[in-house]
Structure formats: structure tokens, C-alpha cells
C-alpha positions as CSV (number, residue, x, y, z in Angstrom):
1,X,-112.1,-59.3,212.4
2,X,-111.8,-61.5,215.5
3,X,-109.7,-60.2,218.4
4,X,-106.9,-62.6,217.7
5,X,-106.8,-61.8,214.1
6,X,-106.9,-58.1,214.9
7,X,-103.9,-58.4,217.2
8,X,-101.9,-60.6,214.8
9,X,-102.5,-58.2,212.0
10,X,-101.4,-55.3,214.1
11,X,-98.3,-57.1,215.3
12,X,-97.4,-57.9,211.7
13,X,-97.7,-54.2,210.8
14,X,-95.5,-53.3,213.8
15,X,-92.8,-55.9,212.8
16,X,-92.8,-54.6,209.2
17,X,-92.7,-50.9,210.4
18,X,-96.0,-50.2,208.6
19,X,-98.2,-49.3,211.6
20,X,-96.5,-45.9,212.0
21,X,-96.7,-45.2,208.3
22,X,-100.5,-46.0,208.3
23,X,-101.0,-43.7,211.2
24,X,-99.0,-40.9,209.6
25,X,-100.8,-41.2,206.2
26,X,-103.9,-40.4,208.1
27,X,-102.2,-37.3,209.6
28,X,-102.9,-38.8,213.1
29,X,-100.6,-37.9,215.9
30,X,-99.1,-40.2,218.4
31,X,-101.3,-38.8,221.2
32,X,-104.5,-39.4,219.3
33,X,-103.4,-43.0,218.6
34,X,-102.5,-43.5,222.2
35,X,-105.9,-42.2,223.4
36,X,-107.6,-44.7,221.0
37,X,-105.7,-47.6,222.6
38,X,-106.0,-46.2,226.1
39,X,-102.2,-46.2,226.6
40,X,-99.4,-43.8,226.9
41,X,-97.8,-42.3,223.8
42,X,-94.6,-44.0,224.7
43,X,-96.3,-47.4,224.5
44,X,-97.6,-46.7,220.9
45,X,-94.1,-45.4,220.0
46,X,-92.5,-48.6,221.2
47,X,-95.0,-50.8,219.4
48,X,-94.5,-48.9,216.2
49,X,-90.8,-49.1,216.4
50,X,-90.9,-52.9,217.2
51,X,-89.4,-52.4,220.6
52,X,-92.3,-53.9,222.5
53,X,-95.0,-56.3,221.4
54,X,-98.6,-55.0,221.8
55,X,-100.7,-57.2,224.2
56,X,-104.1,-57.4,225.7
57,X,-107.1,-55.2,225.4
58,X,-104.9,-52.2,224.5
59,X,-103.6,-54.1,221.5
60,X,-107.1,-55.0,220.4
61,X,-108.3,-51.4,220.7
62,X,-105.3,-50.0,218.8
63,X,-105.5,-52.7,216.1
64,X,-109.2,-52.0,215.5
65,X,-108.6,-48.3,215.5
66,X,-105.7,-48.7,213.0
67,X,-107.9,-51.0,210.9
68,X,-110.5,-48.2,210.7
69,X,-107.8,-45.8,209.6
70,X,-106.7,-48.1,206.8
71,X,-110.4,-48.4,205.7
72,X,-110.8,-44.6,205.7
73,X,-107.6,-44.1,203.7
74,X,-108.4,-46.8,201.2
75,X,-111.8,-45.3,200.7
76,X,-110.1,-42.0,200.0
77,X,-111.8,-40.1,202.9
78,X,-110.1,-37.2,204.5
79,X,-109.1,-38.1,208.1
């Protein structure tokens, strides 16, 4: 995925309220997700609740990390 496509996909998941569900299905805590994006837990929380739009490199990192989680879940791997 390109960076722009990654971020647009991630923003769509946030708007739909799906980003949090994807993270939780993988039994991944807010702290681990925040570390993957290089941001505070509060930032990830605001993104997932649709209170703030993810931007910049942090959005790209989190989008790619979340995409990898979706791939693992859809392959049936244990996270």
C-alpha cells in the first residue's frame, strides 16, 4: 500500500469505529498500539473514537501496523 492509501484506509476505519475493534480482536492494548505509531496512548484513543484525525508519519506507522494486524487475524494466526 502507498502511504496515502494507508492513511486513507486507516482514517476510514477510524470514522467507522472499526480501528479499535481490529486492535481489540488481536488482543492488543492501547499502549502497544501507541508504541507502534510512536505516539501517546491518548492520541490513539482519540483517533479510534473519531475525535481527532490521524496525520503525518504517525498515521502512516499506525495504519501499516494496523494493516499487519488485519492480515494476521485474517490468516488465523494468534497475535
